[in-house]
N, CA, C and O atoms as a printed pandas DataFrame, in Angstrom:
     atom_number atom_name residue_name chain_id  residue_number  x_coord  y_coord  z_coord
0              1         N          MET        A               1  -64.812   57.140   59.073
1              2        CA          MET        A               1  -65.743   55.440   59.372
2              3         C          MET        A               1  -67.108   55.267   58.304
3              4         O          MET        A               1  -67.725   54.211   58.168
4              5         N          HIS        A               2  -67.403   56.474   57.633
5              6        CA          HIS        A               2  -68.330   56.351   56.999
6              7         C          HIS        A               2  -67.759   55.635   55.572
7              8         O          HIS        A               2  -68.174   54.605   55.040
8              9         N          ALA        A               3  -66.836   56.394   55.203
9             10        CA          ALA        A               3  -66.068   55.573   53.909
10            11         C          ALA        A               3  -65.520   54.286   53.909
11            12         O          ALA        A               3  -65.160   53.734   52.869
12            13         N          GLN        A               4  -65.406   53.604   55.398
13            14        CA          GLN        A               4  -65.237   52.530   55.351
14            15         C          GLN        A               4  -65.902   51.423   55.112
15            16         O          GLN        A               4  -65.593   50.359   54.575
16            17         N          GLN        A               5  -67.289   52.014   55.802
17            18        CA          GLN        A               5  -69.032   50.999   55.858
18            19         C          GLN        A               5  -68.954   51.048   54.203
19            20         O          GLN        A               5  -69.071   49.953   53.653
20            21         N          HIS        A               6  -68.816   51.900   53.579
21            22        CA          HIS        A               6  -68.752   52.073   51.840
22            23         C          HIS        A               6  -67.893   50.897   51.266
23            24         O          HIS        A               6  -68.264   50.144   50.365
24            25         N          ARG        A               7  -66.974   50.861   51.764
25            26        CA          ARG        A               7  -66.192   50.004   51.194
26            27         C          ARG        A               7  -66.787   48.540   51.110
27            28         O          ARG        A               7  -67.249   47.892   50.171
28            29         N          CYS        A               8  -66.579   48.244   52.572
29            30        CA          CYS        A               8  -67.527   46.952   52.749
30            31         C          CYS        A               8  -68.428   46.306   52.045
31            32         O          CYS        A               8  -68.272   45.212   51.502
32            33         N          ARG        A               9  -69.863   47.309   52.046
33            34        CA          ARG        A               9  -70.950   47.368   51.257
34            35         C          ARG        A               9  -70.287   46.958   49.970
35            36         O          ARG        A               9  -70.476   45.778   49.674
36            37         N          GLN        A              10  -69.370   47.842   48.929
37            38        CA          GLN        A              10  -68.950   48.033   47.450
38            39         C          GLN        A              10  -68.819   46.099   47.707
39            40         O          GLN        A              10  -69.703   45.349   47.294
40            41         N          ARG        A              11  -67.759   45.673   48.330
41            42        CA          ARG        A              11  -67.534   43.895   48.361
42            43         C          ARG        A              11  -69.176   43.384   48.248
43            44         O          ARG        A              11  -69.528   42.676   47.304
44            45         N          ASP        A              12  -69.607   43.581   48.727
45            46        CA          ASP        A              12  -70.616   42.604   48.584
46            47         C          ASP        A              12  -71.396   42.408   47.188
47            48         O          ASP        A              12  -72.047   41.431   46.818
48            49         N          LEU        A              13  -71.182   43.426   46.629
49            50        CA          LEU        A              13  -71.900   43.819   45.308
50            51         C          LEU        A              13  -71.455   42.917   44.183
51            52         O          LEU        A              13  -70.287   42.532   44.229
52            53         N          PRO        A              14  -72.173   42.545   43.232
53            54        CA          PRO        A              14  -71.668   41.794   41.850
54            55         C          PRO        A              14  -70.329   42.423   41.457
55            56         O          PRO        A              14  -70.280   43.618   41.750
56            57         N          LEU        A              15  -69.297   41.966   40.907
57            58        CA          LEU        A              15  -68.438   42.614   40.232
58            59         C          LEU        A              15  -68.418   43.711   39.562
59            60         O          LEU        A              15  -67.884   44.775   39.876
60            61         N          GLU        A              16  -69.241   43.339   38.257
61            62        CA          GLU        A              16  -69.860   44.956   37.525
62            63         C          GLU        A              16  -70.546   45.952   38.292
63            64         O          GLU        A              16  -71.143   46.856   37.708
64            65         N          PHE        A              17  -70.516   45.863   39.768
65            66        CA          PHE        A              17  -70.513   47.103   40.039
66            67         C          PHE        A              17  -69.533   47.386   41.309
67            68         O          PHE        A              17  -69.353   48.367   42.030
68            69         N          LYS        A              18  -69.182   46.549   41.270
69            70        CA          LYS        A              18  -67.609   46.989   42.211
70            71         C          LYS        A              18  -67.380   49.005   41.716
71            72         O          LYS        A              18  -67.610   49.349   40.556
72            73         N          ASP        A              19  -67.028   49.819   42.547
73            74        CA          ASP        A              19  -66.762   50.666   42.361
74            75         C          ASP        A              19  -64.977   50.252   42.256
75            76         O          ASP        A              19  -64.176   49.638   42.960
76            77         N          PRO        A              20  -64.940   51.123   40.711
77            78        CA          PRO        A              20  -63.325   50.948   40.775
78            79         C          PRO        A              20  -62.014   51.727   40.860
79            80         O          PRO        A              20  -60.913   51.477   40.369
80            81         N          PHE        A              21  -62.745   53.477   42.172
81            82        CA          PHE        A              21  -62.167   53.558   42.723
82            83         C          PHE        A              21  -61.504   53.697   43.525
83            84         O          PHE        A              21  -60.411   54.215   43.753
84            85         N          LEU        A              22  -62.773   52.814   44.339
85            86        CA          LEU        A              22  -61.922   52.035   45.658
86            87         C          LEU        A              22  -60.406   51.553   46.230
87            88         O          LEU        A              22  -59.981   50.686   45.466
88            89         N          PRO        A              23  -59.865   51.710   46.848
89            90        CA          PRO        A              23  -58.800   50.644   46.780
90            91         C          PRO        A              23  -58.769   49.193   46.603
91            92         O          PRO        A              23  -59.300   48.883   47.669
92            93         N          LYS        A              24  -58.596   48.400   46.186
93            94        CA          LYS        A              24  -58.839   47.103   46.090
94            95         C          LYS        A              24  -57.205   46.417   46.722
95            96         O          LYS        A              24  -56.080   46.900   46.598
96            97         N          ALA        A              25  -57.663   45.081   47.439
97            98        CA          ALA        A              25  -56.564   44.133   48.133
98            99         C          ALA        A              25  -55.940   43.450   46.982
99           100         O          ALA        A              25  -54.731   43.614   46.819
100          101         N          SER        A              26  -56.521   42.798   46.264
101          102        CA          SER        A              26  -55.890   42.130   45.048
102          103         C          SER        A              26  -56.753   42.335   44.068
103          104         O          SER        A              26  -57.848   42.865   44.257
104          105         N          PRO        A              27  -56.199   41.805   42.571
105          106        CA          PRO        A              27  -56.444   41.599   41.428
106          107         C          PRO        A              27  -57.757   39.895   41.798
107          108         O          PRO        A              27  -57.576   39.045   42.670
108          109         N          TYR        A              28  -59.065   39.961   40.670
109          110        CA          TYR        A              28  -59.584   39.387   40.850
110          111         C          TYR        A              28  -59.326   37.854   40.503
111          112         O          TYR        A              28  -59.849   36.882   41.048
112          113         N          PHE        A              29  -58.146   37.869   39.189
113          114        CA          PHE        A              29  -57.840   36.957   38.652
114          115         C          PHE        A              29  -56.018   36.951   38.723
115          116         O          PHE        A              29  -55.485   37.873   38.106
116          117         N          SER        A              30  -55.379   36.267   39.220
117          118        CA          SER        A              30  -53.779   35.342   39.144
118          119         C          SER        A              30  -53.827   34.843   37.836
119          120         O          SER        A              30  -54.214   33.679   37.934
120          121         N          VAL        A              31  -53.657   35.091   36.817
121          122        CA          VAL        A              31  -53.016   34.216   35.536
122          123         C          VAL        A              31  -51.588   33.555   35.540
123          124         O          VAL        A              31  -50.523   34.155   35.393
124          125         N          LEU        A              32  -51.744   32.370   35.713
125          126        CA          LEU        A              32  -50.466   31.287   35.685
126          127         C          LEU        A              32  -50.023   31.065   34.462
127          128         O          LEU        A              32  -50.821   30.797   33.564
128          129         N          ILE        A              33  -48.092   31.178   34.139
129          130        CA          ILE        A              33  -48.033   30.763   33.116
130          131         C          ILE        A              33  -47.121   29.947   33.456
131          132         O          ILE        A              33  -46.383   30.652   34.145
132          133         N          VAL        A              34  -46.510   28.522   33.418
133          134        CA          VAL        A              34  -45.286   28.102   33.565
134          135         C          VAL        A              34  -44.660   27.629   32.139
135          136         O          VAL        A              34  -45.117   26.694   31.483
136          137         N          ASN        A              35  -43.842   28.211   31.865
137          138        CA          ASN        A              35  -42.701   28.337   30.492
138          139         C          ASN        A              35  -41.537   27.049   30.845
139          140         O          ASN        A              35  -40.982   26.710   31.891
140          141         N          PHE        A              36  -41.479   26.549   29.469
141          142        CA          PHE        A              36  -40.065   25.809   29.746
142          143         C          PHE        A              36  -39.869   25.693   28.140
143          144         O          PHE        A              36  -40.500   24.896   27.446
144          145         N          ASN        A              37  -38.686   26.808   27.547
145          146        CA          ASN        A              37  -38.379   26.566   26.064
146          147         C          ASN        A              37  -39.760   26.900   25.310
147          148         O          ASN        A              37  -39.994   26.368   24.225
148          149         N          ALA        A              38  -40.545   27.668   25.821
149          150        CA          ALA        A              38  -41.635   27.956   24.918
150          151         C          ALA        A              38  -41.151   28.660   23.730
151          152         O          ALA        A              38  -41.815   28.287   22.763
152          153         N          GLY        A              39  -40.095   29.694   23.341
153          154        CA          GLY        A              39  -39.911   30.724   22.517
154          155         C          GLY        A              39  -40.556   31.830   22.260
155          156         O          GLY        A              39  -40.376   32.808   22.985
156          157         N          PRO        A              40  -41.200   31.866   21.462
157          158        CA          PRO        A              40  -42.098   33.082   20.628
158          159         C          PRO        A              40  -43.430   33.027   20.906
159          160         O          PRO        A              40  -44.136   34.034   20.857
160          161         N          TYR        A              41  -44.020   31.478   21.318
161          162        CA          TYR        A              41  -44.967   31.157   21.448
162          163         C          TYR        A              41  -46.025   31.925   22.742
163          164         O          TYR        A              41  -47.169   32.377   22.709
164          165         N          VAL        A              42  -44.701   31.758   24.135
165          166        CA          VAL        A              42  -44.917   32.443   25.384
166          167         C          VAL        A              42  -45.560   33.566   25.202
167          168         O          VAL        A              42  -46.539   33.918   25.861
168          169         N          GLN        A              43  -44.707   34.589   23.711
169          170        CA          GLN        A              43  -44.634   35.811   23.567
170          171         C          GLN        A              43  -46.484   36.034   23.225
171          172         O          GLN        A              43  -47.196   36.787   23.890
172          173         N          THR        A              44  -46.879   35.344   22.271
173          174        CA          THR        A              44  -48.004   35.504   21.959
174          175         C          THR        A              44  -49.115   35.195   23.367
175          176         O          THR        A              44  -50.220   35.726   23.482
176          177         N          ALA        A              45  -48.813   34.708   23.858
177          178        CA          ALA        A              45  -49.785   34.045   24.863
178          179         C          ALA        A              45  -49.789   35.499   25.702
179          180         O          ALA        A              45  -50.923   35.942   25.882
180          181         N          LEU        A              46  -48.534   36.423   26.317
181          182        CA          LEU        A              46  -48.854   37.519   26.941
182          183         C          LEU        A              46  -49.800   38.351   26.376
183          184         O          LEU        A              46  -50.783   38.826   26.946
184          185         N          ASP        A              47  -49.347   38.553   24.858
185          186        CA          ASP        A              47  -50.203   39.583   24.241
186          187         C          ASP        A              47  -51.385   39.284   23.731
187          188         O          ASP        A              47  -51.909   39.961   22.846
188          189         N          SER        A              48  -52.062   37.928   24.401
189          190        CA          SER        A              48  -53.040   37.861   24.247
190          191         C          SER        A              48  -53.843   38.567   26.063
191          192         O          SER        A              48  -54.786   39.345   26.207
192          193         N          LEU        A              49  -53.204   38.065   26.856
193          194        CA          LEU        A              49  -53.535   39.046   27.829
194          195         C          LEU        A              49  -53.514   40.122   28.033
195          196         O          LEU        A              49  -54.283   40.614   28.859
196          197         N          ALA        A              50  -52.718   40.772   27.419
197          198        CA          ALA        A              50  -52.724   42.061   27.271
198          199         C          ALA        A              50  -53.805   42.708   26.431
199          200         O          ALA        A              50  -53.697   43.927   26.295
200          201         N          ALA        A              51  -54.580   42.255   25.986
201          202        CA          ALA        A              51  -55.992   42.410   25.095
202          203         C          ALA        A              51  -57.119   42.193   26.077
203          204         O          ALA        A              51  -58.135   42.876   26.211
204          205         N          GLN        A              52  -56.748   41.115   26.738
205          206        CA          GLN        A              52  -58.346   41.214   27.329
206          207         C          GLN        A              52  -58.842   42.131   27.700
207          208         O          GLN        A              52  -58.134   43.105   27.959
208          209         N          THR        A              53  -60.291   42.198   27.881
209          210        CA          THR        A              53  -61.523   43.393   27.859
210          211         C          THR        A              53  -61.380   42.977   29.407
211          212         O          THR        A              53  -61.247   44.016   30.053
212          213         N          PHE        A              54  -61.363   42.110   30.050
213          214        CA          PHE        A              54  -61.492   41.923   31.492
214          215         C          PHE        A              54  -59.991   42.777   31.916
215          216         O          PHE        A              54  -59.129   42.775   31.036
216          217         N          ARG        A              55  -59.730   43.361   32.982
217          218        CA          ARG        A              55  -58.760   43.949   33.066
218          219         C          ARG        A              55  -58.489   44.306   34.585
219          220         O          ARG        A              55  -57.785   45.275   34.867
220          221         N          ASP        A              56  -59.059   43.504   35.557
221          222        CA          ASP        A              56  -58.354   42.909   36.988
222          223         C          ASP        A              56  -57.904   41.920   37.091
223          224         O          ASP        A              56  -58.410   41.003   37.737
224          225         N          PHE        A              57  -56.608   41.854   36.341
225          226        CA          PHE        A              57  -55.757   40.841   36.741
226          227         C          PHE        A              57  -54.066   40.590   36.666
227          228         O          PHE        A              57  -53.263   41.301   36.061
228          229         N          GLU        A              58  -53.874   39.795   37.183
229          230        CA          GLU        A              58  -52.347   40.067   37.449
230          231         C          GLU        A              58  -51.321   38.766   36.452
231          232         O          GLU        A              58  -52.053   37.864   36.043
232          233         N          VAL        A              59  -50.281   38.647   36.175
233          234        CA          VAL        A              59  -49.530   37.782   35.157
234          235         C          VAL        A              59  -48.419   37.317   35.793
235          236         O          VAL        A              59  -47.408   37.999   35.956
236          237         N          ILE        A              60  -48.598   35.805   36.287
237          238        CA          ILE        A              60  -47.239   35.670   37.188
238          239         C          ILE        A              60  -46.817   34.379   36.260
239          240         O          ILE        A              60  -47.506   33.359   36.310
240          241         N          LEU        A              61  -45.679   34.460   35.427
241          242        CA          LEU        A              61  -45.078   33.874   34.632
242          243         C          LEU        A              61  -43.740   32.633   35.203
243          244         O          LEU        A              61  -42.613   33.121   35.288
244          245         N          LEU        A              62  -43.866   31.329   35.518
245          246        CA          LEU        A              62  -42.825   31.143   36.214
246          247         C          LEU        A              62  -41.805   30.392   34.808
247          248         O          LEU        A              62  -42.294   29.517   34.092
248          249         N          ASP        A              63  -40.655   30.812   34.647
249          250        CA          ASP        A              63  -39.809   30.274   33.863
250          251         C          ASP        A              63  -39.001   29.382   34.658
251          252         O          ASP        A              63  -38.572   29.737   35.756
252          253         N          ASN        A              64  -38.674   27.767   33.962
253          254        CA          ASN        A              64  -38.912   26.932   34.854
254          255         C          ASN        A              64  -37.540   26.286   33.721
255          256         O          ASN        A              64  -37.690   25.596   32.713
256          257         N          ALA        A              65  -36.270   26.789   34.314
257          258        CA          ALA        A              65  -35.039   26.641   33.370
258          259         C          ALA        A              65  -35.241   26.795   32.315
259          260         O          ALA        A              65  -35.614   25.704   31.883
260          261         N          SER        A              66  -35.238   27.647   31.394
261          262        CA          SER        A              66  -35.625   27.668   30.326
262          263         C          SER        A              66  -34.349   27.642   29.781
263          264         O          SER        A              66  -33.524   28.195   30.508
264          265         N          GLN        A              67  -33.947   27.228   28.841
265          266        CA          GLN        A              67  -32.088   26.872   28.276
266          267         C          GLN        A              67  -32.416   27.962   26.647
267          268         O          GLN        A              67  -31.511   28.586   26.093
268          269         N          ASP        A              68  -33.674   27.953   26.227
269          270        CA          ASP        A              68  -33.879   28.797   25.158
270          271         C          ASP        A              68  -33.852   30.680   25.224
271          272         O          ASP        A              68  -34.070   31.341   24.209
272          273         N          GLY        A              69  -33.591   31.235   26.398
273          274        CA          GLY        A              69  -33.790   32.509   26.547
274          275         C          GLY        A              69  -34.810   33.239   26.198
275          276         O          GLY        A              69  -34.728   34.434   25.912
276          277         N          SER        A              70  -35.982   32.482   26.198
277          278        CA          SER        A              70  -37.132   32.844   26.047
278          279         C          SER        A              70  -37.729   34.171   27.464
279          280         O          SER        A              70  -37.665   35.394   27.343
280          281         N          ALA        A              71  -38.096   33.641   28.303
281          282        CA          ALA        A              71  -37.938   34.584   29.765
282          283         C          ALA        A              71  -36.984   35.970   29.615
283          284         O          ALA        A              71  -37.221   36.904   30.381
284          285         N          ASP        A              72  -35.940   36.086   28.654
285          286        CA          ASP        A              72  -35.211   37.343   28.413
286          287         C          ASP        A              72  -35.712   38.207   27.405
287          288         O          ASP        A              72  -35.337   39.345   27.121
288          289         N          ARG        A              73  -36.662   37.472   26.874
289          290        CA          ARG        A              73  -37.585   38.531   26.051
290          291         C          ARG        A              73  -38.921   38.656   25.635
291          292         O          ARG        A              73  -39.475   38.688   24.535
292          293         N          LEU        A              74  -39.254   38.712   26.680
293          294        CA          LEU        A              74  -40.586   39.049   27.343
294          295         C          LEU        A              74  -40.806   40.500   27.360
295          296         O          LEU        A              74  -40.080   41.303   27.945
296          297         N          ASP        A              75  -41.903   40.795   26.650
297          298        CA          ASP        A              75  -42.545   42.479   26.337
298          299         C          ASP        A              75  -44.116   42.562   27.058
299          300         O          ASP        A              75  -45.216   42.265   26.593
300          301         N          THR        A              76  -43.781   43.006   28.168
301          302        CA          THR        A              76  -45.130   43.005   29.287
302          303         C          THR        A              76  -45.875   44.303   28.968
303          304         O          THR        A              76  -46.877   44.722   29.548
304          305         N          ALA        A              77  -45.277   44.821   28.037
305          306        CA          ALA        A              77  -46.437   46.260   27.632
306          307         C          ALA        A              77  -47.713   45.526   27.825
307          308         O          ALA        A              77  -47.998   44.345   27.629
308          309         N          GLY        A              78  -48.493   46.659   28.316
309          310        CA          GLY        A              78  -50.148   46.699   28.120
310          311         C          GLY        A              78  -51.043   45.048   29.319
311          312         O          GLY        A              78  -52.159   44.579   29.542
312          313         N          LEU        A              79  -49.749   44.834   29.666
313          314        CA          LEU        A              79  -50.468   44.032   31.314
314          315         C          LEU        A              79  -50.405   44.389   32.457
315          316         O          LEU        A              79  -49.371   44.650   33.072
316          317         N          PRO        A              80  -51.964   44.456   33.021
317          318        CA          PRO        A              80  -51.710   45.450   34.808
318          319         C          PRO        A              80  -50.896   45.324   35.368
319          320         O          PRO        A              80  -50.406   46.273   35.980
320          321         N          ALA        A              81  -50.203   43.660   35.425
321          322        CA          ALA        A              81  -49.507   43.652   36.887
322          323         C          ALA        A              81  -48.693   42.320   35.820
323          324         O          ALA        A              81  -49.297   41.761   34.905
324          325         N          PHE        A              82  -46.843   41.932   36.307
325          326        CA          PHE        A              82  -46.228   41.112   35.854
326          327         C          PHE        A              82  -45.519   40.846   36.896
327          328         O          PHE        A              82  -44.793   41.668   37.455
328          329         N          GLN        A              83  -45.700   39.481   37.292
329          330        CA          GLN        A              83  -44.509   38.839   37.515
330          331         C          GLN        A              83  -43.499   37.636   37.268
331          332         O          GLN        A              83  -44.002   36.531   37.473
332          333         N          LEU        A              84  -42.427   37.642   36.944
333          334        CA          LEU        A              84  -41.555   36.640   36.516
334          335         C          LEU        A              84  -40.845   35.730   37.694
335          336         O          LEU        A              84  -39.753   36.243   37.938
336          337         N          LEU        A              85  -40.956   35.155   38.098
337          338        CA          LEU        A              85  -40.414   33.916   38.720
338          339         C          LEU        A              85  -39.240   33.120   38.189
339          340         O          LEU        A              85  -39.596   32.518   37.176
340          341         N          GLU        A              86  -37.919   32.885   38.508
341          342        CA          GLU        A              86  -37.164   32.314   37.542
342          343         C          GLU        A              86  -36.640   31.071   38.502
343          344         O          GLU        A              86  -35.984   31.306   39.517
344          345         N          GLN        A              87  -36.937   29.913   38.148
345          346        CA          GLN        A              87  -36.164   28.726   38.651
346          347         C          GLN        A              87  -35.272   28.677   37.969
347          348         O          GLN        A              87  -35.098   29.000   36.794
348          349         N          PRO        A              88  -34.286   27.997   39.172
349          350        CA          PRO        A              88  -32.726   27.868   38.852
350          351         C          PRO        A              88  -32.459   26.092   38.050
351          352         O          PRO        A              88  -31.475   25.649   37.456
352          353         N          GLU        A              89  -34.004   25.345   38.426
353          354        CA          GLU        A              89  -33.860   24.190   37.797
354          355         C          GLU        A              89  -35.397   23.798   37.841
355          356         O          GLU        A              89  -36.239   24.309   38.579
356          357         N          ASN        A              90  -35.603   22.774   36.889
357          358        CA          ASN        A              90  -37.098   22.953   36.343
358          359         C          ASN        A              90  -37.996   21.897   37.385
359          360         O          ASN        A              90  -37.582   20.824   37.821
360          361         N          LEU        A              91  -39.100   22.408   37.602
361          362        CA          LEU        A              91  -39.602   21.967   38.326
362          363         C          LEU        A              91  -40.758   20.824   38.310
363          364         O          LEU        A              91  -41.296   20.187   39.215
364          365         N          GLY        A              92  -40.978   20.839   36.281
365          366        CA          GLY        A              92  -42.084   20.187   36.425
366          367         C          GLY        A              92  -42.967   21.239   36.460
367          368         O          GLY        A              92  -42.938   22.330   37.029
368          369         N          PHE        A              93  -44.468   20.205   35.090
369          370        CA          PHE        A              93  -45.628   21.646   35.120
370          371         C          PHE        A              93  -46.296   21.500   36.468
371          372         O          PHE        A              93  -46.474   22.489   37.179
372          373         N          ALA        A              94  -46.593   20.530   36.759
373          374        CA          ALA        A              94  -46.961   20.698   38.569
374          375         C          ALA        A              94  -46.469   21.715   39.325
375          376         O          ALA        A              94  -46.959   22.828   39.519
376          377         N          ALA        A              95  -45.480   21.251   39.725
377          378        CA          ALA        A              95  -44.812   21.844   40.665
378          379         C          ALA        A              95  -44.803   23.545   40.322
379          380         O          ALA        A              95  -45.085   24.424   41.137
380          381         N          GLY        A              96  -44.392   23.749   38.864
381          382        CA          GLY        A              96  -44.353   24.992   38.804
382          383         C          GLY        A              96  -45.596   25.610   38.962
383          384         O          GLY        A              96  -45.746   26.705   39.504
384          385         N          ASN        A              97  -46.269   25.089   38.609
385          386        CA          ASN        A              97  -48.042   26.023   38.941
386          387         C          ASN        A              97  -48.180   25.955   40.820
387          388         O          ASN        A              97  -48.853   26.858   41.316
388          389         N          ASN        A              98  -47.715   25.180   41.538
389          390        CA          ASN        A              98  -48.103   25.236   42.717
390          391         C          ASN        A              98  -46.828   26.474   43.091
391          392         O          ASN        A              98  -46.544   26.749   44.257
392          393         N          ARG        A              99  -46.479   26.813   42.477
393          394        CA          ARG        A              99  -44.559   27.609   43.083
394          395         C          ARG        A              99  -45.472   29.347   42.618
395          396         O          ARG        A              99  -45.412   30.336   43.348
396          397         N          ALA        A             100  -46.191   29.298   41.355
397          398        CA          ALA        A             100  -46.581   30.500   40.736
398          399         C          ALA        A             100  -47.612   30.754   41.640
399          400         O          ALA        A             100  -47.752   31.807   42.262
400          401         N          ALA        A             101  -48.586   29.427   41.725
401          402        CA          ALA        A             101  -49.680   29.929   43.062
402          403         C          ALA        A             101  -49.636   30.541   44.616
403          404         O          ALA        A             101  -50.443   31.076   45.377
404          405         N          GLU        A             102  -48.436   30.209   44.643
405          406        CA          GLU        A             102  -47.465   30.563   46.158
406          407         C          GLU        A             102  -47.585   32.180   45.872
407          408         O          GLU        A             102  -47.911   33.023   46.707
408          409         N          ALA        A             103  -47.272   32.392   44.611
409          410        CA          ALA        A             103  -46.412   33.732   44.523
410          411         C          ALA        A             103  -47.537   35.134   43.970
411          412         O          ALA        A             103  -47.365   36.332   43.744
412          413         N          ALA        A             104  -49.090   33.881   43.908
413          414        CA          ALA        A             104  -50.096   34.687   43.104
414          415         C          ALA        A             104  -51.062   36.109   44.626
415          416         O          ALA        A             104  -51.112   36.203   45.853
416          417         N          SER        A             105  -51.399   36.582   43.862
417          418        CA          SER        A             105  -52.945   37.550   44.865
418          419         C          SER        A             105  -54.211   37.743   44.345
419          420         O          SER        A             105  -55.211   38.234   44.869
420          421         N          GLY        A             106  -54.032   37.299   43.263
421          422        CA          GLY        A             106  -55.744   37.271   43.168
422          423         C          GLY        A             106  -57.137   36.280   43.959
423          424         O          GLY        A             106  -56.823   35.226   44.511
424          425         N          THR        A             107  -57.958   36.524   43.952
425          426        CA          THR        A             107  -58.828   36.171   44.018
426          427         C          THR        A             107  -59.254   34.403   43.664
427          428         O          THR        A             107  -59.811   33.573   44.383
428          429         N          PHE        A             108  -58.758   34.307   42.357
429          430        CA          PHE        A             108  -59.304   33.255   41.344
430          431         C          PHE        A             108  -57.856   33.030   41.242
431          432         O          PHE        A             108  -56.987   33.860   41.510
432          433         N          LEU        A             109  -57.668   31.739   40.797
433          434        CA          LEU        A             109  -56.624   31.315   39.589
434          435         C          LEU        A             109  -57.078   30.958   38.164
435          436         O          LEU        A             109  -58.093   30.412   37.733
436          437         N          ALA        A             110  -56.054   31.420   37.624
437          438        CA          ALA        A             110  -56.756   30.798   35.731
438          439         C          ALA        A             110  -55.146   30.720   35.118
439          440         O          ALA        A             110  -54.421   31.684   34.871
440          441         N          LEU        A             111  -54.815   29.218   34.950
441          442        CA          LEU        A             111  -53.871   28.843   34.298
442          443         C          LEU        A             111  -53.404   29.031   32.527
443          444         O          LEU        A             111  -54.440   28.730   31.934
444          445         N          LEU        A             112  -52.638   29.284   31.776
445          446        CA          LEU        A             112  -52.348   29.610   30.863
446          447         C          LEU        A             112  -51.133   28.723   30.333
447          448         O          LEU        A             112  -49.997   28.650   30.801
448          449         N          ASN        A             113  -51.728   28.011   29.133
449          450        CA          ASN        A             113  -50.431   27.183   28.748
450          451         C          ASN        A             113  -49.259   27.882   28.209
451          452         O          ASN        A             113  -49.866   28.545   27.368
452          453         N          PRO        A             114  -48.049   28.224   28.066
453          454        CA          PRO        A             114  -46.966   28.853   27.546
454          455         C          PRO        A             114  -47.411   29.382   26.018
455          456         O          PRO        A             114  -47.040   30.453   25.537
456          457         N          ASP        A             115  -48.216   28.483   25.407
457          458        CA          ASP        A             115  -48.340   27.965   23.596
458          459         C          ASP        A             115  -49.786   27.947   22.968
459          460         O          ASP        A             115  -50.217   27.364   21.973
460          461         N          ALA        A             116  -50.566   29.022   24.151
461          462        CA          ALA        A             116  -51.776   29.088   24.188
462          463         C          ALA        A             116  -52.100   30.073   23.749
463          464         O          ALA        A             116  -51.022   30.658   23.652
464          465         N          ALA        A             117  -53.055   30.920   23.285
465          466        CA          ALA        A             117  -53.688   32.289   23.405
466          467         C          ALA        A             117  -54.736   32.744   23.368
467          468         O          ALA        A             117  -55.615   32.581   22.522
468          469         N          ALA        A             118  -54.732   33.499   24.500
469          470        CA          ALA        A             118  -56.824   33.374   25.077
470          471         C          ALA        A             118  -57.636   34.306   24.623
471          472         O          ALA        A             118  -57.355   35.502   24.692
472          473         N          GLU        A             119  -58.660   33.878   24.143
473          474        CA          GLU        A             119  -59.437   34.796   23.257
474          475         C          GLU        A             119  -59.894   36.889   24.426
475          476         O          GLU        A             119  -59.946   37.169   25.624
476          477         N          PRO        A             120  -60.039   37.494   23.471
477          478        CA          PRO        A             120  -59.856   38.610   24.298
478          479         C          PRO        A             120  -61.170   38.538   25.563
479          480         O          PRO        A             120  -60.696   38.840   26.658
480          481         N          ASP        A             121  -62.200   38.312   25.609
481          482        CA          ASP        A             121  -63.163   38.269   26.296
482          483         C          ASP        A             121  -63.252   36.909   27.328
483          484         O          ASP        A             121  -64.269   36.668   27.979
484          485         N          TRP        A             122  -61.815   35.915   27.381
485          486        CA          TRP        A             122  -61.781   34.601   28.184
486          487         C          TRP        A             122  -62.026   35.077   29.969
487          488         O          TRP        A             122  -62.713   34.497   30.810
488          489         N          LEU        A             123  -61.234   36.255   30.107
489          490        CA          LEU        A             123  -61.451   36.523   31.493
490          491         C          LEU        A             123  -62.602   37.114   31.717
491          492         O          LEU        A             123  -63.051   36.854   32.833
492          493         N          LYS        A             124  -63.215   37.780   31.105
493          494        CA          LYS        A             124  -64.384   38.641   31.142
494          495         C          LYS        A             124  -65.999   37.559   31.463
495          496         O          LYS        A             124  -67.027   37.851   32.073
496          497         N          ASN        A             125  -65.527   36.090   30.630
497          498        CA          ASN        A             125  -66.646   34.945   30.083
498          499         C          ASN        A             125  -66.240   34.820   31.665
499          500         O          ASN        A             125  -66.923   35.440   32.480
500          501         N          VAL        A             126  -64.907   33.860   32.200
501          502        CA          VAL        A             126  -65.149   33.433   33.335
502          503         C          VAL        A             126  -65.343   34.294   34.333
503          504         O          VAL        A             126  -66.042   33.716   35.166
504          505         N          ALA        A             127  -65.169   35.031   34.572
505          506        CA          ALA        A             127  -65.838   36.356   35.779
506          507         C          ALA        A             127  -67.521   36.270   35.715
507          508         O          ALA        A             127  -68.268   36.270   36.694
508          509         N          ALA        A             128  -67.874   36.206   34.434
509          510        CA          ALA        A             128  -69.601   36.161   34.429
510          511         C          ALA        A             128  -70.233   34.724   35.131
511          512         O          ALA        A             128  -71.189   34.425   35.846
512          513         N          GLY        A             129  -69.242   34.128   34.560
513          514        CA          GLY        A             129  -69.632   32.831   34.953
514          515         C          GLY        A             129  -69.277   32.872   36.674
515          516         O          GLY        A             129  -70.269   32.587   37.344
516          517         N          ILE        A             130  -68.141   33.153   37.409
517          518        CA          ILE        A             130  -68.144   32.749   38.704
518          519         C          ILE        A             130  -69.349   33.414   39.404
519          520         O          ILE        A             130  -69.878   33.067   40.460
520          521         N          GLN        A             131  -69.706   34.561   38.497
521          522        CA          GLN        A             131  -70.689   35.309   39.493
522          523         C          GLN        A             131  -71.957   34.558   39.520
523          524         O          GLN        A             131  -72.626   34.834   40.516
524          525         N          ARG        A             132  -72.452   33.753   38.785
525          526        CA          ARG        A             132  -74.250   33.090   38.380
526          527         C          ARG        A             132  -74.358   32.440   39.840
527          528         O          ARG        A             132  -75.376   31.834   40.172
């Protein structure tokens, strides 16, 4: 009973004070990437996420019926959690993000284009802004 009460108090503390050893129901961020024929650029986006200083996130990559095989060449090493959603037909960008959001378990959603690279402190800075 005491441990359960401790967990409740921990959830109310700012992010930087949460106990990393307590079980978590979900990551802080779900980073959504909608890919359509982004070729080598999507790997650059994933590599930039693997280099994030803030580690409490998952990546959900929705492949929007790419024809270039980019979804088959993904290296997800270094990512805390990764999920690939493969669509048999192109949903478009907005619907692709909506579909990826349905699969997300994070507290907050962050969108990253497949041809973008996030700075290493991107998620850390966003989390700090949320806490203000």
